[in-house]
C-alpha positions in Angstrom: 37.5 -10.7 -16.2 40.3 -11.4 -13.7 39.4 -11.4 -9.9 41.3 -8.4 -9.3 39.2 -6.0 -11.2 36.3 -7.4 -9.6 37.3 -6.6 -6.1 38.3 -3.1 -7.3 34.9 -2.6 -8.6 33.3 -3.7 -5.1 35.8 -1.8 -3.5 34.8 1.5 -4.7 31.2 0.8 -5.1 31.3 0.3 -1.3 33.1 3.2 -0.7 31.4 5.6 -2.7 27.5 5.3 -2.6 25.3 8.1 -1.4 22.2 8.0 0.5 19.1 8.2 -1.3 16.4 10.9 1.1 13.4 10.4 1.8 10.3 12.1 2.4 9.1 13.4 5.6 6.2 11.8 6.9 5.4 14.0 9.8 2.8 17.1 8.9 4.6 20.4 10.2 7.2 18.8 11.7 8.8 22.6 12.3 5.6 23.7 13.9 5.5 26.7 11.4 1.5 26.6 11.9 -0.2 27.5 13.4 1.0 31.2 13.8 2.3 32.2 17.4 2.1 35.4 19.0 4.9 35.1 21.2 3.8 32.1 23.0 0.2 30.3 22.4 -1.1 28.0 24.9 -3.2 25.2 24.2 -4.5 21.7 25.4 -6.4 18.5 24.5 -7.0 20.5 21.1 -5.6 19.9 17.5 -3.4 22.8 15.8 -1.5 22.0 13.0 -1.6 18.8 12.3 -0.3 18.3 16.0 -2.8 17.0 18.9 -1.9 18.3 22.6 -2.6 16.6 25.7 -2.5 18.7 28.9 -4.1 18.6 32.3 -5.4 22.2 31.6 -4.9 25.2 32.8 -1.6 26.8 31.8 0.1 23.1 31.5 -0.3 22.6 28.2 1.6 22.5 25.1 2.1 25.7 22.9 3.9 27.1 20.0 6.6 30.0 20.8 8.4 32.4 18.4 12.3 31.8 17.6 14.0 33.9 21.1 11.1 34.5 22.7 11.5 36.3 26.0 10.2 36.7 29.1 10.3 37.3 33.1 13.7 36.3 32.8 13.3 33.4 30.8 14.1 33.0 27.2 13.4 30.3 24.5 15.6 28.9 22.0 15.7 30.0 18.7 14.0 27.9 16.2 16.1 24.9 15.1 13.7 25.3 11.8 11.8 28.2 10.2 10.6 30.5 13.3 8.8 28.6 15.6 8.9 25.7 18.0 6.5 23.5 20.2 7.3 24.2 23.8 5.7 20.8 24.8 5.3 21.5 28.9 4.7 24.9 30.3 5.7 25.3 33.6 8.0 22.4 33.6 4.8 19.9 34.3 5.6 16.7 33.6 2.9 14.5 31.6 1.8 17.0 28.6 2.6 15.5 25.2 2.0 16.3 21.7 1.5 13.9 19.2 0.5 13.0 15.4 -0.5 10.0 13.9 1.3 8.0 10.9 1.2 4.7 9.4 4.5 2.3 9.5 5.1 -0.7 7.4 6.2 -4.1 8.8 9.7 -4.9 8.3 10.7 -1.5 7.2 13.4 0.4 8.5 13.2 4.0 9.8 14.7 7.2 11.0 13.3 9.6 13.5 15.2 13.3 14.0 14.7 16.0 16.1 16.1 18.7 18.1 15.5 19.1 22.2 16.2 22.5 24.2 15.4 23.6 27.4 15.4 27.5 28.6 17.7 29.7 29.5 16.9 30.9 32.8 15.5 27.4 34.2 17.6 25.0 35.3 15.5 22.3 34.3 17.4 19.6 32.1 14.9 18.4 29.4 13.6 15.1 29.7 10.9 13.7 26.6 9.7 10.3 25.9 9.2 9.2 22.5 6.7 6.5 21.6 5.7 5.0 18.5 3.0 1.9 18.0 3.9 -1.1 15.5 6.1 -2.5 17.8 8.9 0.2 18.4 8.0 1.2 21.7 9.2 4.1 23.8 12.8 5.8 23.8 13.5 8.6 26.4 15.9 11.4 24.8 17.5 14.5 26.9 19.4 17.8 26.4 21.6 20.3 28.6 19.6 22.6 31.0 19.8 25.6 28.3 18.0 27.2 25.2 20.8 25.2 23.2 19.6 22.3 20.7 20.8 18.9 20.3 19.9 16.9 17.2 18.8 13.5 18.1 18.4 10.5 16.3 16.2 7.1 16.9 16.6 4.7 14.0 13.9 1.9 14.7 12.1 -0.9 12.4 8.7 -1.2 12.6 7.4 -5.0 13.4 3.3 -4.8 11.8 2.1 -2.2 9.2 -0.7 0.1 10.1 -1.7 3.6 11.3 0.0 4.8 14.4 0.6 7.6 17.0 4.2 9.6 17.2 4.0 11.3 20.2 6.4 13.5 22.4 5.7 13.3 26.2 7.6 15.8 28.8 9.4 14.0 31.4 10.7 16.6 33.4 12.1 20.4 32.6 11.2 22.4 30.0 10.9 20.6 26.7 11.3 22.3 23.5 11.5 20.7 20.4 11.8 21.8 16.8 12.6 19.8 13.4 10.9 16.8 13.5 11.6 14.4 10.7 10.6 10.7 10.2 11.7 9.1 6.9 12.1 5.4 5.6 16.4 5.1 6.7 18.3 6.3 3.4 19.2 3.6 0.8 22.9 3.7 -0.5 23.0 4.4 -4.1 26.0 4.9 -6.3 27.1 8.3 -7.1 28.1 9.8 -10.6 31.8 9.3 -10.1 31.7 5.6 -8.3 30.3 4.6 -11.5 32.2 6.0 -13.6 35.0 4.7 -11.4 33.9 1.3 -11.9 33.3 1.5 -15.6 36.4 2.2 -16.0 38.0 -0.4 -13.8 35.6 -2.9 -15.9 37.4 -1.4 -19.1 40.4 -1.6 -17.5 39.8 -5.5 -16.6 38.2 -6.8 -20.1 41.6 -4.8 -22.2 44.4 -7.1 -19.9 42.3 -9.9 -20.7 42.0 -9.3 -24.2 45.5 -8.4 -24.1 46.5 -11.7 -22.3 44.4 -14.1 -25.3 46.4 -12.5 -28.0 49.5 -13.4 -26.6 48.4 -16.7 -25.9 47.7 -16.7 -29.7 50.8 -15.5 -30.5 52.9 -17.8 -28.7 50.9 -20.5 -29.9 51.8 -19.3 -33.9 55.8 -19.5 -32.5 55.3 -22.9 -31.8 
């Protein structure tokens, strides 16, 4: 086969790949369990696969109903499902929610989640996301209102084993939802790309056969 069909085939494959989806490694990432009645505050406890760490009183984390409103404050409409996680009641810094996960060394992952504040509270949402296994901590912020910001963190684990995924409120009211952790998508050929590549290969073979036939005919004439 000539070089041109090969190059065309590679170009088609590069342009027409689609990522393979992988399973969410986070349990209850949309915070639908347990069911919240308006807003359910808790601290230093386990709820729906998440553990909350707070200073006590009304400063802990809590599940909140979609669009809940009280005393001039309105929480965001849930980004996924009917509930979200309000990490730090009264804008207290240091409150966090966490979950144990497992990572594999030298594997690339993608963490995505949504972050929002509260309408009626001028504080800017700021949250530290922390992962072990050599990953570290990264800070994320959002606008000072109840509008969601969809955020993504791509990273590679350096070691294998269990670690803690945590979201720690650093300032402002912090609401999170739609937490998804998965192995980074691996491109795969789409059906149209495979068909196009096959046609290019067949075309290349046909051209090669025609070239050989022309050479044979020329030889006979000589």
